[in-house]
Structures are given as structure tokens and as C-alpha cells.
C-alpha positions in Angstrom: -3.5 31.1 -3.8 -0.5 33.4 -4.0 -0.8 35.0 -0.5 2.5 33.6 0.7 4.5 34.8 -2.3 6.2 37.6 -0.2 7.2 34.9 2.4 8.7 32.7 -0.3 10.6 35.6 -1.7 12.0 36.5 1.7 13.1 33.0 2.4 14.9 32.9 -1.1 16.5 36.2 -0.5 17.7 34.9 3.0 19.5 32.1 1.0 17.2 29.2 2.2 16.1 27.7 -1.2 19.1 25.6 -1.8 18.5 23.7 1.5 14.8 23.5 0.7 15.4 22.1 -2.6 18.0 19.6 -1.3 15.7 18.2 1.2 12.4 18.3 -0.5 13.1 18.4 -4.3 10.9 21.5 -4.5 11.3 25.2 -5.0 10.1 27.8 -2.7 6.8 28.6 -4.3 3.3 29.5 -2.8 1.9 26.5 -4.7 3.2 24.2 -2.1 1.4 24.0 1.3 4.3 24.6 3.8 4.0 28.4 3.7 0.3 28.2 3.7 0.3 26.4 7.0 2.6 29.0 8.5 0.3 31.8 7.1 -2.7 30.1 8.7 -1.0 29.8 12.0 -0.1 33.4 12.1 -3.3 34.9 10.6 -6.0 32.9 12.3 -6.7 34.0 15.9 -5.8 31.3 18.3 -4.4 28.9 15.8 -1.0 28.7 17.2 -2.4 28.1 20.7 -4.4 25.4 19.4 -1.5 23.8 17.7 0.6 24.0 20.7 -2.1 22.1 22.7 -2.3 19.5 20.1 -5.8 20.4 19.2 -5.1 21.4 15.5 -4.3 18.9 12.5 -2.9 19.7 9.0 -3.1 17.7 6.0 -3.4 17.9 2.2 -6.9 17.0 0.8 -6.2 13.2 1.0 -5.5 13.4 4.8 -8.6 15.6 5.2 -10.7 12.9 3.5 -9.2 10.0 5.4 -9.9 11.9 8.6 -13.6 12.5 7.6 -14.2 9.0 6.0 -12.8 7.3 9.2 -14.8 9.5 11.6 -11.7 11.2 12.9 -9.9 8.0 13.7 -6.9 8.2 11.3 -4.7 11.2 10.5 -2.6 9.9 7.8 -1.2 10.8 4.3 1.0 9.0 1.9 4.6 9.8 0.8 3.7 11.4 -2.5 1.3 13.9 -1.0 3.7 14.5 2.0 6.5 15.2 -0.5 4.6 18.4 -1.9 4.3 20.1 1.4 7.9 21.6 1.7 8.0 20.0 5.2 8.9 16.4 4.1 12.5 15.2 3.4 12.2 12.9 0.4 15.5 11.2 1.0 14.9 10.2 4.7 11.2 9.8 4.1 10.4 11.8 7.2 9.1 15.2 8.3 12.2 17.4 8.7 13.1 19.4 11.8 15.0 22.0 9.8 12.1 22.6 7.4 9.6 22.7 10.4 11.8 25.2 12.1 12.3 27.3 9.1 8.6 27.7 8.5 7.7 27.6 12.2 5.2 24.7 11.9 4.8 22.4 14.9 5.3 18.7 14.3 2.2 17.9 16.2 0.0 19.1 13.3 1.4 16.5 10.8 -0.3 13.3 9.7 1.5 9.9 9.7 3.1 9.2 6.4 2.4 5.8 4.9 3.2 3.8 1.7 0.7 4.5 -1.3 -0.6 1.1 -0.9 -1.2 0.7 2.9 -3.8 0.5 5.7 -5.4 4.0 5.9 -8.2 2.8 8.2 -11.8 1.8 7.7 -14.6 4.2 6.6 -17.4 4.9 9.2 -20.5 3.3 8.3 -22.2 6.4 9.3 -20.4 8.3 6.3 -20.7 5.7 3.4 -23.4 3.2 4.8 -20.7 0.6 5.1 -17.3 -0.1 6.7 -14.9 -0.1 3.8 -11.0 -0.4 4.0 -9.0 2.5 2.6 -6.1 0.8 1.0 -4.4 3.2 -1.3 -3.5 6.9 -1.6 -1.6 8.9 -4.3 -1.1 12.5 -5.3 -2.7 13.7 -8.5 0.3 13.6 -10.9 1.7 10.5 -9.2 -1.5 8.7 -9.6 -1.5 9.6 -13.4 2.1 8.2 -13.6 0.9 4.9 -12.1 -2.2 4.9 -14.1 -0.1 5.2 -17.4 2.0 2.2 -16.1 5.3 4.3 -16.0 7.0 1.7 -13.6 10.4 1.6 -15.1 13.1 4.4 -14.9 13.0 6.6 -18.0 9.1 6.1 -18.6 7.4 9.4 -18.8 3.8 10.6 -18.9 2.3 14.0 -19.9 -1.2 14.9 -18.8 -3.2 17.8 -19.9 -5.9 19.2 -17.7 -6.4 22.4 -15.7 -2.5 22.5 -15.9 -0.1 20.5 -18.0 2.3 18.1 -16.1 5.3 16.0 -17.4 6.6 13.4 -14.9 9.4 10.9 -15.6 10.3 7.9 -13.4 13.8 8.2 -12.1 13.8 4.9 -10.2 15.3 4.8 -6.7 17.5 7.8 -7.4 16.1 11.3 -6.6 17.7 13.4 -9.4 18.4 17.1 -9.0 17.5 19.3 -12.1 19.5 22.3 -13.1 16.5 23.6 -15.1 14.0 24.1 -12.2 12.2 20.7 -12.7 11.0 19.3 -9.4 12.2 16.1 -7.7 9.4 14.2 -6.1 8.3 11.0 -4.7 6.5 9.0 -7.7 5.2 6.2 -5.3 6.3 4.3 -2.2 5.7 0.6 -1.9 6.8 -1.7 0.8 8.9 1.2 2.3 10.8 1.7 -0.9 10.5 5.1 -2.5 10.5 5.5 -6.3 11.3 9.1 -7.5 10.4 11.2 -10.4 11.3 14.5 -12.1 8.4 16.8 -12.9 7.8 19.8 -15.1 4.7 21.9 -14.5 2.6 24.4 -16.5 0.1 25.4 -13.8 -2.5 27.0 -16.2 -3.4 25.2 -19.3 -6.9 23.9 -19.9 -7.9 26.7 -17.4 -6.6 29.2 -19.8 -8.6 27.8 -22.6 -11.8 27.9 -20.5 
């Protein structure tokens, strides 16, 4: 969804991308959800009023699923998904006031950020027929990195699906690329973030189809 491309371009032209990259490891692009949230708040009638009253919540798909599976009891995400929103400071491991102000997104919308292996609540028996713990959450490419057992700095995975994604474990240091690679949270365990560099081709298998 490229509807916020003009917003991203305006932010770049205003000189904000270096600050955004320094805090988030990301580039200003509609692919990430921060400008989408701002767009929704501005385009949907009454959305900002709901947000101001604390009656609106935002999350990536994992947060939505957790909310639904727990019957609305838990509004949470993990550090890997938070790191792809343009709103999360990957160095302080917290939602960033400067980024929230830049995109005009109220902090009240945001989910609690937890480790990848953590307590994300119990599923409602009315949803799955049983009360089951939700104990792990990870973003798509980060989950693939873990699935390929890339637990040491320098280990790298490349996956081929709708898009192609290369991700390399950089350990406890978030490296900054001079070639437009992304810096991101690879996973967070026991409060300690492990970082990665990522290169993306957004359309791969989808082009073949």
C-alpha cells in the first residue's frame, strides 16, 4: 500500500530521514506502518477523537491476533514487530517521543512491547475452545532467522517467497549501513536485544506468479 508515499517524500525533503534512520534503523518508506497510522488518523472520520479518548488501539498483525485471541485482554507486541513501525527506538527499546511527534501519532494507541519469548496472555476458551498460553512472538523475517538457527554474529539467512529477504545477525550491536540496508531487532530475549542487517526485494515470487 503506497498511499503514504507523498508523506514519506515530504518528510525526506524536510530532512527528517537521518533522525528516523538513526533511531529506528529504517528508511522513510510507506512499507512501514508509522505513516499508515498517521494516514488513518487523518482520513478516517472521528479517528483522532477516538485516539484522544483512549478508545483506539494500533498494532501490527501480531498485536491484532493477540488482542482477538485473548478476548481483548492483552494489547502487546514484541520487539521485532515494534521495530518495523517507524515509531520504535531500537537502541532504547521503547516507543520514541520524537518519532511519535514527527508522525503525530498518540502514544495511547501503542501496544506494550515484550520479549520474543514472553507472556502474551492466555487465549479465550471461546475463541479456540481451550485456554492456551501465548508464549512467543516474532516478525516474519526475524522468525525465519531464528528458524535457520542464525544465533551467532555473522550468520545469515536468505529466504525466497513473495519477496526475497537477506538478514544477518550482528549481535548486540546495531550496525548502520551506507548502502540502504535496514538495521533491525533480530530478536529480544531476557531484555537483551540482538540486532540484524536486512536487505529486501519486496517483489520476487509474486512477480513469478
